[in-house]
C-alpha positions as a printed NumPy array, in Angstrom:
array([[ -8.181,   3.219, -15.809],
       [ -8.749,   1.582, -12.448],
       [-11.637,   3.767, -11.197],
       [-13.168,   3.76 , -14.957],
       [-12.753,  -0.354, -14.9  ],
       [-15.013,  -0.347, -11.59 ],
       [-17.428,   2.161, -12.645],
       [-18.264,   0.181, -16.218],
       [-18.479,  -2.829, -13.926],
       [-21.193,  -0.892, -11.861],
       [-22.999,   0.374, -14.693],
       [-22.887,  -3.455, -16.334],
       [-21.222,  -1.726, -19.406],
       [-18.947,  -4.916, -20.734],
       [-18.036,  -2.977, -23.656],
       [-16.876,   0.269, -21.543],
       [-14.923,  -2.695, -19.164],
       [-13.423,  -4.028, -22.113],
       [-11.878,  -0.996, -23.656],
       [ -9.684,  -0.795, -20.311],
       [ -8.407,  -3.968, -20.924],
       [ -5.469,  -5.321, -23.352],
       [ -6.685,  -7.708, -25.948],
       [ -4.866, -10.64 , -24.514],
       [ -5.852,  -9.878, -21.062],
       [ -5.785, -12.271, -18.306],
       [ -9.244, -11.991, -15.968],
       [ -9.678, -14.381, -12.934],
       [-13.155, -16.577, -12.978],
       [-13.038, -16.992,  -9.346],
       [-15.979, -19.33 ,  -9.345],
       [-14.91 , -21.465, -12.075],
       [-11.38 , -21.674, -10.167],
       [ -9.547, -20.277, -13.92 ],
       [ -8.092, -18.185, -15.897],
       [ -9.842, -16.585, -18.272],
       [ -8.34 , -14.581, -21.288],
       [ -9.155, -12.195, -23.814],
       [-11.66 ,  -9.979, -24.591],
       [-14.286, -12.835, -25.779],
       [-13.933, -14.715, -22.758],
       [-14.094, -11.944, -20.312],
       [-17.181, -10.944, -22.07 ],
       [-19.074, -14.274, -21.951],
       [-17.992, -14.582, -18.165],
       [-19.463, -10.753, -16.962],
       [-22.36 , -11.811, -19.608],
       [-22.805, -14.544, -17.659],
       [-22.06 , -13.208, -14.089],
       [-24.889, -10.877, -14.391],
       [-27.731, -12.791, -15.612],
       [-27.394, -15.135, -12.433],
       [-25.775, -13.013,  -9.361],
       [-25.876,  -9.315,  -8.709],
       [-22.065,  -8.175,  -7.753],
       [-21.124,  -4.645,  -6.62 ],
       [-17.595,  -3.981,  -6.059],
       [-16.535,  -0.497,  -4.722],
       [-12.69 ,   0.247,  -5.005],
       [-11.376,   1.495,  -0.885],
       [ -8.501,   2.545,  -1.958],
       [ -4.857,   1.764,  -3.414],
       [ -2.925,   0.069,  -1.268],
       [  0.472,   0.55 ,  -3.375],
       [  1.941,   0.964,  -6.944],
       [  4.987,  -0.721,  -7.939],
       [  7.857,   1.656,  -8.621],
       [  7.534,   0.22 , -12.326],
       [  3.943,   0.969, -12.716],
       [  3.009,  -1.939, -14.193],
       [  1.038,  -3.146, -11.109],
       [ -1.445,  -1.371,  -8.375],
       [ -2.85 ,  -3.221,  -5.76 ],
       [ -6.642,  -2.37 ,  -4.627],
       [ -8.574,  -3.022,  -1.73 ],
       [-12.583,  -3.256,  -2.553],
       [-15.823,  -3.82 ,  -0.758],
       [-17.544,  -6.705,  -2.065],
       [-21.353,  -7.444,  -2.124],
       [-22.771, -10.378,  -4.427],
       [-26.443, -11.081,  -4.407],
       [-28.187, -13.441,  -5.575],
       [-31.221, -12.38 ,  -8.365],
       [-33.866, -12.264,  -5.351],
       [-31.107,  -9.788,  -3.375],
       [-30.073, -12.147,  -0.862],
       [-26.641, -11.684,   0.137],
       [-24.346, -14.637,  -0.79 ],
       [-20.928, -12.687,   0.263],
       [-20.089,  -9.497,   1.839],
       [-16.766,  -8.388,   2.565],
       [-13.272,  -6.905,   1.415],
       [-10.917,  -8.163,  -1.592],
       [ -7.795,  -7.524,  -2.869],
       [ -7.523,  -6.699,  -6.274],
       [ -3.732,  -6.914,  -8.161],
       [ -3.634,  -5.445, -11.521],
       [ -1.145,  -5.498, -14.041],
       [ -0.868,  -2.971, -16.662],
       [  0.443,  -3.04 , -20.403],
       [  0.788,   1.007, -20.986],
       [ -2.358,   2.447, -20.328],
       [ -4.799,  -0.554, -20.238],
       [ -5.101,  -3.764, -17.814],
       [ -3.416,  -7.158, -18.998],
       [ -3.894,  -8.86 , -15.934],
       [ -5.851,  -9.313, -12.491],
       [ -5.712, -11.366, -10.147],
       [ -7.057, -11.654,  -6.48 ],
       [ -5.562, -12.162,  -3.306],
       [ -6.847, -13.167,  -0.05 ],
       [ -6.803,  -9.888,   2.292]])
């Protein structure tokens, strides 16, 4: 499901990305320094994000998965460009995903 989410994001397939998330998902808005809740807020966030910047996020490796199977930490390479192609940010981040069954119920970002 994590790979599917990254691939949907890369294609700018918001509906596909949302299909990997629970209806009440908690999702970070890093620039806004807040947590979004639910599909409507996540959709609005990605729609605005893709209109203003060009983010590219590629998973590098899974760092660990909790024994209970409900949490996974993924190191990802991130490049954020403005609409003219200028690099605004480049580096690695750690995405921590939580699951409810097979769907992603939340994500937050850890400093590496």
